[in-house]
C-alpha positions in Angstrom: -0.2 -16.0 -9.0 1.5 -12.7 -10.0 5.6 -12.9 -9.2 7.3 -15.4 -8.0 10.4 -16.8 -6.6 10.7 -20.1 -5.6 14.2 -21.2 -4.4 17.5 -19.9 -3.1 19.4 -19.5 -6.6 16.2 -17.3 -7.4 16.1 -13.2 -7.0 14.1 -10.7 -8.4 13.9 -7.0 -8.3 10.4 -5.2 -9.5 10.4 -1.7 -9.8 8.4 0.9 -11.1 5.3 -1.9 -12.0 1.9 -3.1 -11.3 1.0 -6.6 -10.7 -3.2 -6.5 -10.7 -5.8 -9.3 -10.9 -4.0 -12.4 -9.9 -6.7 -15.0 -9.3 -6.0 -18.7 -7.4 -5.6 -21.0 -9.6 -6.9 -24.2 -7.5 -10.7 -25.3 -6.7 -10.2 -23.2 -3.3 -8.9 -20.0 -4.8 -5.3 -20.6 -3.4 -2.1 -19.4 -5.1 -3.7 -16.0 -6.1 -1.0 -14.0 -4.5 0.4 -11.1 -6.2 4.2 -11.1 -4.9 5.3 -14.6 -3.4 8.4 -15.9 -2.4 9.5 -19.4 -0.6 12.1 -21.8 -0.2 15.0 -18.9 0.3 14.1 -16.9 -2.8 13.9 -12.9 -2.9 12.2 -10.3 -4.4 12.6 -7.1 -3.7 9.9 -5.0 -4.7 10.1 -0.9 -5.5 7.4 1.7 -5.9 4.9 -1.0 -6.9 1.1 -1.2 -7.0 -0.3 -4.8 -5.8 -4.1 -4.7 -6.5 -7.4 -7.0 -6.6 -5.1 -10.1 -5.9 -6.9 -13.3 -3.8 -5.7 -14.8 -0.8 -2.7 -12.7 0.0 -1.2 -9.5 -2.1 2.6 -10.1 -1.0 3.4 -13.5 1.0 6.9 -14.6 2.1 7.0 -18.2 3.2 9.5 -20.8 4.6 12.8 -20.0 6.1 16.2 -18.2 4.3 13.2 -16.3 2.1 13.4 -12.3 1.8 10.6 -9.8 1.0 11.6 -6.2 0.7 9.1 -3.8 -0.1 9.4 0.0 -0.7 6.9 2.5 -1.5 4.3 -0.6 -2.3 0.8 0.1 -2.1 -1.1 -3.2 -1.5 -5.1 -3.4 -1.8 -8.3 -4.8 -2.6 -7.0 -8.3 -2.0 -9.8 -10.7 -2.0 -10.1 -13.7 0.5 -10.0 -17.4 -0.7 -13.2 -19.5 -1.9 -13.6 -20.4 1.9 -13.7 -16.8 2.8 -9.9 -16.9 4.3 -7.2 -14.7 4.3 -7.7 -11.5 2.0 -4.4 -10.4 3.9 -2.2 -7.4 1.9 1.1 -9.3 3.6 2.1 -12.4 5.1 4.8 -14.2 6.7 5.1 -17.6 7.9 7.5 -20.2 8.4 10.8 -18.2 9.1 11.1 -15.6 6.1 12.4 -12.3 6.3 9.9 -9.3 5.6 10.7 -5.9 5.4 8.2 -3.5 4.4 9.4 0.2 4.1 7.1 3.3 3.5 4.7 0.5 2.3 0.9 0.1 3.0 -2.0 -2.0 2.8 -5.3 -0.1 3.7 -8.4 -1.8 5.6 -6.2 -5.2 6.8 -6.4 -6.3 10.3 -5.7 -9.7 12.4 -8.9 -11.8 12.7 -8.9 -13.6 16.0 -8.0 -17.1 13.9 -4.9 -15.1 13.5 -5.1 -15.3 9.7 -5.6 -11.5 8.1 -8.7 -11.0 7.1 -9.8 -7.8 5.1 -11.5 -5.3 7.3 -15.3 -4.9 6.4 
């Protein structure tokens, strides 16, 4: 995992940065997100490149979590070892996510409701 906030007391402002080459640490290739916020944490990223992550480029999960992206590019997100995800941006289980002027090229929803990278 590249950047993580994991509780309501955690807040991070990331500006003019590159998060590159994060890979999953478990046997399935999970936890390779470039940016990950959970359990009420907050990440604000401005003018950031998230590149070559595994599973998801940026992810917010759980109620009370906040992910704000301004002028962020997420690209070349790889699927996990089972062929799932490859998501540019994901939000599940009640977080707030606000992309502003951000982009994730070549991402699209798959029929299974999980985002997969376009061929």
